[in-house]
SEMITI-236050 format. One record per residue: residue number from 1; x, y, z of N, C-alpha, C in turn; residue in one letter. Coordinates in Angstrom, 2 decimals, always signed. Example, Ala and Ser with C-alpha at 12.3 -4.5 7.8 and 13.67 -1.06 7.14 Angstrom:
// SEMITI-236050
{nr 1 | n.c1 +13.19 | n.c2 -5.69 | n.c3 +7.80 | ca.c1 +12.30 | ca.c2 -4.50 | ca.c3 +7.80 | c.c1 +13.20 | c.c2 -3.30 | c.c3 +7.80 | rest a}
{nr 2 | n.c1 +12.85 | n.c2 -2.25 | n.c3 +7.08 | ca.c1 +13.67 | ca.c2 -1.06 | ca.c3 +7.14 | c.c1 +12.90 | c.c2 +0.03 | c.c3 +7.87 | rest s}
//
This chain:
// SEMITI-236050
{nr 1 | n.c1 +20.36 | n.c2 -21.33 | n.c3 -20.85 | ca.c1 +19.90 | ca.c2 -21.01 | ca.c3 -19.26 | c.c1 +18.72 | c.c2 -20.44 | c.c3 -19.11 | rest x}
{nr 2 | n.c1 +17.98 | n.c2 -21.00 | n.c3 -18.13 | ca.c1 +16.66 | ca.c2 -20.67 | ca.c3 -17.91 | c.c1 +16.81 | c.c2 -19.07 | c.c3 -17.22 | rest x}
{nr 3 | n.c1 +15.55 | n.c2 -18.22 | n.c3 -17.47 | ca.c1 +15.42 | ca.c2 -17.09 | ca.c3 -16.97 | c.c1 +14.45 | c.c2 -17.35 | c.c3 -15.74 | rest x}
{nr 4 | n.c1 +14.77 | n.c2 -16.42 | n.c3 -14.66 | ca.c1 +14.25 | ca.c2 -16.60 | ca.c3 -13.51 | c.c1 +13.79 | c.c2 -14.97 | c.c3 -13.31 | rest x}
{nr 5 | n.c1 +12.71 | n.c2 -14.66 | n.c3 -12.68 | ca.c1 +12.22 | ca.c2 -13.53 | ca.c3 -12.27 | c.c1 +11.78 | c.c2 -13.52 | c.c3 -10.77 | rest x}
{nr 6 | n.c1 +12.00 | n.c2 -12.58 | n.c3 -10.01 | ca.c1 +11.53 | ca.c2 -12.50 | ca.c3 -8.65 | c.c1 +10.44 | c.c2 -11.22 | c.c3 -8.86 | rest x}
{nr 7 | n.c1 +9.25 | n.c2 -11.49 | n.c3 -8.34 | ca.c1 +8.09 | ca.c2 -10.85 | ca.c3 -8.57 | c.c1 +7.44 | c.c2 -10.69 | c.c3 -7.23 | rest x}
{nr 8 | n.c1 +6.78 | n.c2 -9.59 | n.c3 -6.74 | ca.c1 +6.22 | ca.c2 -9.54 | ca.c3 -5.46 | c.c1 +5.24 | c.c2 -8.26 | c.c3 -5.66 | rest x}
{nr 9 | n.c1 +4.25 | n.c2 -8.13 | n.c3 -4.59 | ca.c1 +3.61 | ca.c2 -6.88 | ca.c3 -4.73 | c.c1 +4.23 | c.c2 -5.90 | c.c3 -3.82 | rest x}
{nr 10 | n.c1 +3.65 | n.c2 -4.59 | n.c3 -3.90 | ca.c1 +4.50 | ca.c2 -3.42 | ca.c3 -3.15 | c.c1 +4.17 | c.c2 -3.60 | c.c3 -1.62 | rest x}
{nr 11 | n.c1 +3.28 | n.c2 -4.40 | n.c3 -1.25 | ca.c1 +3.13 | ca.c2 -4.56 | ca.c3 +0.23 | c.c1 +4.56 | c.c2 -5.24 | c.c3 +0.99 | rest x}
{nr 12 | n.c1 +5.35 | n.c2 -5.78 | n.c3 +0.19 | ca.c1 +6.48 | ca.c2 -6.35 | ca.c3 +0.68 | c.c1 +7.38 | c.c2 -5.43 | c.c3 +1.32 | rest x}
{nr 13 | n.c1 +7.50 | n.c2 -3.98 | n.c3 +0.82 | ca.c1 +8.28 | ca.c2 -3.15 | ca.c3 +1.24 | c.c1 +9.85 | c.c2 -3.42 | c.c3 +1.09 | rest x}
{nr 14 | n.c1 +10.19 | n.c2 -4.00 | n.c3 +0.13 | ca.c1 +11.76 | ca.c2 -4.42 | ca.c3 -0.11 | c.c1 +12.46 | c.c2 -3.14 | c.c3 -0.25 | rest x}
{nr 15 | n.c1 +13.70 | n.c2 -3.09 | n.c3 +0.41 | ca.c1 +14.29 | ca.c2 -1.77 | ca.c3 +0.05 | c.c1 +14.91 | c.c2 -1.69 | c.c3 -1.26 | rest x}
{nr 16 | n.c1 +14.99 | n.c2 -0.50 | n.c3 -1.59 | ca.c1 +15.30 | ca.c2 -0.08 | ca.c3 -3.05 | c.c1 +16.77 | c.c2 -0.89 | c.c3 -3.65 | rest x}
{nr 17 | n.c1 +17.66 | n.c2 -0.72 | n.c3 -2.48 | ca.c1 +19.05 | ca.c2 -1.40 | ca.c3 -3.10 | c.c1 +18.61 | c.c2 -2.87 | c.c3 -3.48 | rest x}
{nr 18 | n.c1 +17.98 | n.c2 -3.68 | n.c3 -2.68 | ca.c1 +17.66 | ca.c2 -5.03 | ca.c3 -3.20 | c.c1 +16.87 | c.c2 -5.30 | c.c3 -4.23 | rest x}
{nr 19 | n.c1 +15.93 | n.c2 -4.35 | n.c3 -4.58 | ca.c1 +15.14 | ca.c2 -4.31 | ca.c3 -5.88 | c.c1 +16.08 | c.c2 -4.27 | c.c3 -7.14 | rest x}
{nr 20 | n.c1 +16.99 | n.c2 -3.22 | n.c3 -6.89 | ca.c1 +17.96 | ca.c2 -3.04 | ca.c3 -7.93 | c.c1 +18.88 | c.c2 -4.04 | c.c3 -8.03 | rest x}
{nr 21 | n.c1 +19.51 | n.c2 -4.51 | n.c3 -7.08 | ca.c1 +20.65 | ca.c2 -5.66 | ca.c3 -7.02 | c.c1 +19.87 | c.c2 -6.92 | c.c3 -7.57 | rest x}
{nr 22 | n.c1 +18.72 | n.c2 -7.32 | n.c3 -7.59 | ca.c1 +18.20 | ca.c2 -8.57 | ca.c3 -7.97 | c.c1 +17.08 | c.c2 -8.33 | c.c3 -9.22 | rest x}
{nr 23 | n.c1 +16.87 | n.c2 -7.30 | n.c3 -9.45 | ca.c1 +16.05 | ca.c2 -6.81 | ca.c3 -10.42 | c.c1 +14.66 | c.c2 -7.25 | c.c3 -10.18 | rest x}
{nr 24 | n.c1 +14.28 | n.c2 -7.02 | n.c3 -8.95 | ca.c1 +12.71 | ca.c2 -7.52 | ca.c3 -8.58 | c.c1 +11.76 | c.c2 -6.85 | c.c3 -9.14 | rest x}
{nr 25 | n.c1 +10.78 | n.c2 -7.29 | n.c3 -9.75 | ca.c1 +9.56 | ca.c2 -6.74 | ca.c3 -10.25 | c.c1 +8.66 | c.c2 -6.62 | c.c3 -9.17 | rest x}
{nr 26 | n.c1 +7.95 | n.c2 -5.34 | n.c3 -9.14 | ca.c1 +6.99 | ca.c2 -5.05 | ca.c3 -8.10 | c.c1 +5.71 | c.c2 -4.64 | c.c3 -8.95 | rest x}
{nr 27 | n.c1 +4.67 | n.c2 -5.39 | n.c3 -8.21 | ca.c1 +3.35 | ca.c2 -5.07 | ca.c3 -8.98 | c.c1 +2.59 | c.c2 -4.19 | c.c3 -7.69 | rest x}
{nr 28 | n.c1 +2.20 | n.c2 -3.08 | n.c3 -8.17 | ca.c1 +1.48 | ca.c2 -2.08 | ca.c3 -7.02 | c.c1 +0.30 | c.c2 -2.47 | c.c3 -6.49 | rest x}
{nr 29 | n.c1 -0.02 | n.c2 -2.45 | n.c3 -5.32 | ca.c1 -1.51 | ca.c2 -2.66 | ca.c3 -4.84 | c.c1 -2.08 | c.c2 -1.32 | c.c3 -5.10 | rest x}
{nr 30 | n.c1 -3.61 | n.c2 -1.44 | n.c3 -5.19 | ca.c1 -4.42 | ca.c2 -0.13 | ca.c3 -5.58 | c.c1 -4.96 | c.c2 +0.32 | c.c3 -4.33 | rest x}
{nr 31 | n.c1 -5.07 | n.c2 +1.44 | n.c3 -4.02 | ca.c1 -5.68 | ca.c2 +2.14 | ca.c3 -3.09 | c.c1 -6.97 | c.c2 +2.85 | c.c3 -3.71 | rest x}
{nr 32 | n.c1 -7.99 | n.c2 +2.66 | n.c3 -3.02 | ca.c1 -9.43 | ca.c2 +3.56 | ca.c3 -3.72 | c.c1 -9.94 | c.c2 +4.41 | c.c3 -2.53 | rest x}
{nr 33 | n.c1 -9.87 | n.c2 +5.68 | n.c3 -2.67 | ca.c1 -10.52 | ca.c2 +6.66 | ca.c3 -1.71 | c.c1 -11.21 | c.c2 +7.69 | c.c3 -2.46 | rest x}
{nr 34 | n.c1 -12.40 | n.c2 +8.19 | n.c3 -2.00 | ca.c1 -13.13 | ca.c2 +9.22 | ca.c3 -2.50 | c.c1 -13.22 | c.c2 +9.41 | c.c3 -4.02 | rest x}
{nr 35 | n.c1 -13.53 | n.c2 +8.19 | n.c3 -4.70 | ca.c1 -13.55 | ca.c2 +8.14 | ca.c3 -5.95 | c.c1 -12.25 | c.c2 +8.14 | c.c3 -6.69 | rest x}
{nr 36 | n.c1 -11.16 | n.c2 +8.15 | n.c3 -6.23 | ca.c1 -9.86 | ca.c2 +8.29 | ca.c3 -6.65 | c.c1 -8.93 | c.c2 +6.98 | c.c3 -6.73 | rest x}
{nr 37 | n.c1 -8.16 | n.c2 +6.52 | n.c3 -7.42 | ca.c1 -7.41 | ca.c2 +5.31 | ca.c3 -7.49 | c.c1 -6.09 | c.c2 +5.77 | c.c3 -7.42 | rest x}
{nr 38 | n.c1 -5.06 | n.c2 +5.14 | n.c3 -6.23 | ca.c1 -3.63 | ca.c2 +5.58 | ca.c3 -6.43 | c.c1 -2.90 | c.c2 +4.01 | c.c3 -6.50 | rest x}
{nr 39 | n.c1 -1.78 | n.c2 +4.04 | n.c3 -7.18 | ca.c1 -1.15 | ca.c2 +2.83 | ca.c3 -6.95 | c.c1 +0.02 | c.c2 +3.01 | c.c3 -5.94 | rest x}
{nr 40 | n.c1 +0.10 | n.c2 +2.01 | n.c3 -5.16 | ca.c1 +1.00 | ca.c2 +2.14 | ca.c3 -4.06 | c.c1 +2.59 | c.c2 +2.23 | c.c3 -4.56 | rest x}
{nr 41 | n.c1 +3.10 | n.c2 +3.44 | n.c3 -3.95 | ca.c1 +4.56 | ca.c2 +3.58 | ca.c3 -4.33 | c.c1 +4.74 | c.c2 +4.18 | c.c3 -5.69 | rest x}
{nr 42 | n.c1 +3.79 | n.c2 +4.50 | n.c3 -6.22 | ca.c1 +3.79 | ca.c2 +5.06 | ca.c3 -7.64 | c.c1 +3.17 | c.c2 +6.49 | c.c3 -7.60 | rest x}
{nr 43 | n.c1 +1.90 | n.c2 +6.38 | n.c3 -7.31 | ca.c1 +0.94 | ca.c2 +7.68 | ca.c3 -7.13 | c.c1 +0.94 | c.c2 +8.27 | c.c3 -5.82 | rest x}
{nr 44 | n.c1 +1.29 | n.c2 +7.54 | n.c3 -4.90 | ca.c1 +1.18 | ca.c2 +7.66 | ca.c3 -3.33 | c.c1 +2.05 | c.c2 +7.08 | c.c3 -2.40 | rest x}
{nr 45 | n.c1 +2.63 | n.c2 +7.89 | n.c3 -1.60 | ca.c1 +3.65 | ca.c2 +7.35 | ca.c3 -0.67 | c.c1 +3.31 | c.c2 +6.57 | c.c3 +0.63 | rest x}
{nr 46 | n.c1 +3.92 | n.c2 +5.99 | n.c3 +1.38 | ca.c1 +3.18 | ca.c2 +5.23 | ca.c3 +2.69 | c.c1 +2.76 | c.c2 +6.15 | c.c3 +3.59 | rest x}
{nr 47 | n.c1 +3.31 | n.c2 +7.38 | n.c3 +3.95 | ca.c1 +2.67 | ca.c2 +8.28 | ca.c3 +4.88 | c.c1 +1.25 | c.c2 +8.64 | c.c3 +4.33 | rest x}
{nr 48 | n.c1 +1.23 | n.c2 +9.08 | n.c3 +2.92 | ca.c1 -0.08 | ca.c2 +9.44 | ca.c3 +2.50 | c.c1 -1.01 | c.c2 +8.22 | c.c3 +2.70 | rest x}
{nr 49 | n.c1 -0.57 | n.c2 +7.13 | n.c3 +2.34 | ca.c1 -1.57 | ca.c2 +5.79 | ca.c3 +2.61 | c.c1 -2.01 | c.c2 +5.74 | c.c3 +3.92 | rest x}
{nr 50 | n.c1 -1.20 | n.c2 +6.04 | n.c3 +4.85 | ca.c1 -1.76 | ca.c2 +5.82 | ca.c3 +6.39 | c.c1 -2.70 | c.c2 +6.89 | c.c3 +6.67 | rest x}
{nr 51 | n.c1 -2.27 | n.c2 +8.33 | n.c3 +6.38 | ca.c1 -3.41 | ca.c2 +9.22 | ca.c3 +6.54 | c.c1 -4.78 | c.c2 +8.96 | c.c3 +6.02 | rest x}
{nr 52 | n.c1 -4.59 | n.c2 +8.48 | n.c3 +4.74 | ca.c1 -5.81 | ca.c2 +8.27 | ca.c3 +3.96 | c.c1 -6.71 | c.c2 +7.05 | c.c3 +4.49 | rest x}
{nr 53 | n.c1 -5.89 | n.c2 +6.01 | n.c3 +4.97 | ca.c1 -6.73 | ca.c2 +4.85 | ca.c3 +5.24 | c.c1 -7.04 | c.c2 +5.10 | c.c3 +6.88 | rest x}
{nr 54 | n.c1 -6.39 | n.c2 +5.63 | n.c3 +7.64 | ca.c1 -6.67 | ca.c2 +5.74 | ca.c3 +8.97 | c.c1 -7.61 | c.c2 +6.82 | c.c3 +9.29 | rest x}
{nr 55 | n.c1 -7.58 | n.c2 +8.02 | n.c3 +8.44 | ca.c1 -8.27 | ca.c2 +9.15 | ca.c3 +8.97 | c.c1 -9.24 | c.c2 +9.73 | c.c3 +7.70 | rest x}
{nr 56 | n.c1 -9.51 | n.c2 +8.97 | n.c3 +6.73 | ca.c1 -10.35 | ca.c2 +9.19 | ca.c3 +5.76 | c.c1 -11.61 | c.c2 +8.44 | c.c3 +5.51 | rest x}
{nr 57 | n.c1 -12.78 | n.c2 +8.74 | n.c3 +5.72 | ca.c1 -13.80 | ca.c2 +7.93 | ca.c3 +5.57 | c.c1 -13.97 | c.c2 +7.47 | c.c3 +3.94 | rest x}
{nr 58 | n.c1 -14.49 | n.c2 +6.39 | n.c3 +3.56 | ca.c1 -14.65 | ca.c2 +5.78 | ca.c3 +2.43 | c.c1 -13.27 | c.c2 +5.39 | c.c3 +1.64 | rest x}
{nr 59 | n.c1 -12.32 | n.c2 +5.12 | n.c3 +2.42 | ca.c1 -11.09 | ca.c2 +4.67 | ca.c3 +1.93 | c.c1 -10.99 | c.c2 +3.00 | c.c3 +1.98 | rest x}
{nr 60 | n.c1 -10.76 | n.c2 +2.25 | n.c3 +0.82 | ca.c1 -10.68 | ca.c2 +0.91 | ca.c3 +0.96 | c.c1 -9.20 | c.c2 +0.57 | c.c3 +0.12 | rest x}
{nr 61 | n.c1 -8.75 | n.c2 -0.67 | n.c3 +0.31 | ca.c1 -7.61 | ca.c2 -1.21 | ca.c3 -0.37 | c.c1 -7.94 | c.c2 -2.59 | c.c3 -0.61 | rest x}
{nr 62 | n.c1 -7.10 | n.c2 -3.18 | n.c3 -1.28 | ca.c1 -7.31 | ca.c2 -4.72 | ca.c3 -1.82 | c.c1 -6.43 | c.c2 -5.62 | c.c3 -0.90 | rest x}
{nr 63 | n.c1 -6.26 | n.c2 -5.06 | n.c3 +0.33 | ca.c1 -5.47 | ca.c2 -5.90 | ca.c3 +1.38 | c.c1 -6.67 | c.c2 -6.03 | c.c3 +2.39 | rest x}
{nr 64 | n.c1 -6.95 | n.c2 -7.40 | n.c3 +2.53 | ca.c1 -8.18 | ca.c2 -7.79 | ca.c3 +3.31 | c.c1 -8.08 | c.c2 -7.57 | c.c3 +4.80 | rest x}
{nr 65 | n.c1 -6.65 | n.c2 -7.87 | n.c3 +5.51 | ca.c1 -6.50 | ca.c2 -7.66 | ca.c3 +6.67 | c.c1 -6.46 | c.c2 -6.18 | c.c3 +7.33 | rest x}
{nr 66 | n.c1 -6.64 | n.c2 -5.37 | n.c3 +6.38 | ca.c1 -6.56 | ca.c2 -3.91 | ca.c3 +6.93 | c.c1 -7.81 | c.c2 -3.43 | c.c3 +7.53 | rest x}
{nr 67 | n.c1 -8.96 | n.c2 -3.76 | n.c3 +7.10 | ca.c1 -10.17 | ca.c2 -3.29 | ca.c3 +7.55 | c.c1 -10.33 | c.c2 -3.30 | c.c3 +9.03 | rest x}
{nr 68 | n.c1 -10.05 | n.c2 -4.46 | n.c3 +9.92 | ca.c1 -10.25 | ca.c2 -4.40 | ca.c3 +11.42 | c.c1 -9.37 | c.c2 -3.56 | c.c3 +12.15 | rest x}
{nr 69 | n.c1 -8.09 | n.c2 -3.20 | n.c3 +11.42 | ca.c1 -6.97 | ca.c2 -2.37 | ca.c3 +11.89 | c.c1 -7.52 | c.c2 -0.83 | c.c3 +11.75 | rest x}
{nr 70 | n.c1 -8.19 | n.c2 -0.73 | n.c3 +10.76 | ca.c1 -8.44 | ca.c2 +0.74 | ca.c3 +10.37 | c.c1 -9.73 | c.c2 +1.17 | c.c3 +11.32 | rest x}
{nr 71 | n.c1 -10.58 | n.c2 +0.39 | n.c3 +11.46 | ca.c1 -11.90 | ca.c2 +0.54 | ca.c3 +12.32 | c.c1 -11.20 | c.c2 +0.78 | c.c3 +13.73 | rest x}
{nr 72 | n.c1 -10.21 | n.c2 -0.01 | n.c3 +14.23 | ca.c1 -9.80 | ca.c2 +0.41 | ca.c3 +15.63 | c.c1 -9.13 | c.c2 +1.68 | c.c3 +15.85 | rest x}
{nr 73 | n.c1 -8.27 | n.c2 +1.74 | n.c3 +14.84 | ca.c1 -7.59 | ca.c2 +3.19 | ca.c3 +14.75 | c.c1 -8.48 | c.c2 +4.49 | c.c3 +14.71 | rest x}
{nr 74 | n.c1 -9.55 | n.c2 +4.26 | n.c3 +13.77 | ca.c1 -10.41 | ca.c2 +5.40 | ca.c3 +13.84 | c.c1 -11.17 | c.c2 +5.75 | c.c3 +14.94 | rest x}
{nr 75 | n.c1 -11.59 | n.c2 +4.44 | n.c3 +15.84 | ca.c1 -12.18 | ca.c2 +4.80 | ca.c3 +17.00 | c.c1 -11.28 | c.c2 +5.61 | c.c3 +18.10 | rest x}
{nr 76 | n.c1 -10.22 | n.c2 +5.29 | n.c3 +18.21 | ca.c1 -9.21 | ca.c2 +5.95 | ca.c3 +18.94 | c.c1 -8.58 | c.c2 +7.20 | c.c3 +18.61 | rest x}
{nr 77 | n.c1 -8.89 | n.c2 +7.68 | n.c3 +17.36 | ca.c1 -8.54 | ca.c2 +8.92 | ca.c3 +17.07 | c.c1 -9.56 | c.c2 +9.95 | c.c3 +16.97 | rest x}
{nr 78 | n.c1 -9.26 | n.c2 +11.04 | n.c3 +17.68 | ca.c1 -10.29 | ca.c2 +12.02 | ca.c3 +18.03 | c.c1 -10.36 | c.c2 +13.29 | c.c3 +17.13 | rest x}
{nr 79 | n.c1 -9.12 | n.c2 +13.66 | n.c3 +16.57 | ca.c1 -9.20 | ca.c2 +15.03 | ca.c3 +15.72 | c.c1 -9.18 | c.c2 +14.56 | c.c3 +14.24 | rest x}
{nr 80 | n.c1 -9.70 | n.c2 +15.56 | n.c3 +13.62 | ca.c1 -9.68 | ca.c2 +15.27 | ca.c3 +11.99 | c.c1 -8.39 | c.c2 +16.01 | c.c3 +11.18 | rest x}
//
């Protein structure tokens, strides 16, 4: 019998129940901010990512579509 694996990256946000049920393998995205590197859902939570990306200068990720969204959010945010 052939072996088959389901593999995705952490941006898929698949519920834990499905990950366990189907033994899905998750490759974490990396978030870089202020000289530090975090692995999505391993070293940093979703809420922490949002705070760092939207409200911290010098934060980047390997998700290309995020940069325009961050720029607009930073323009509209007035407090630090």
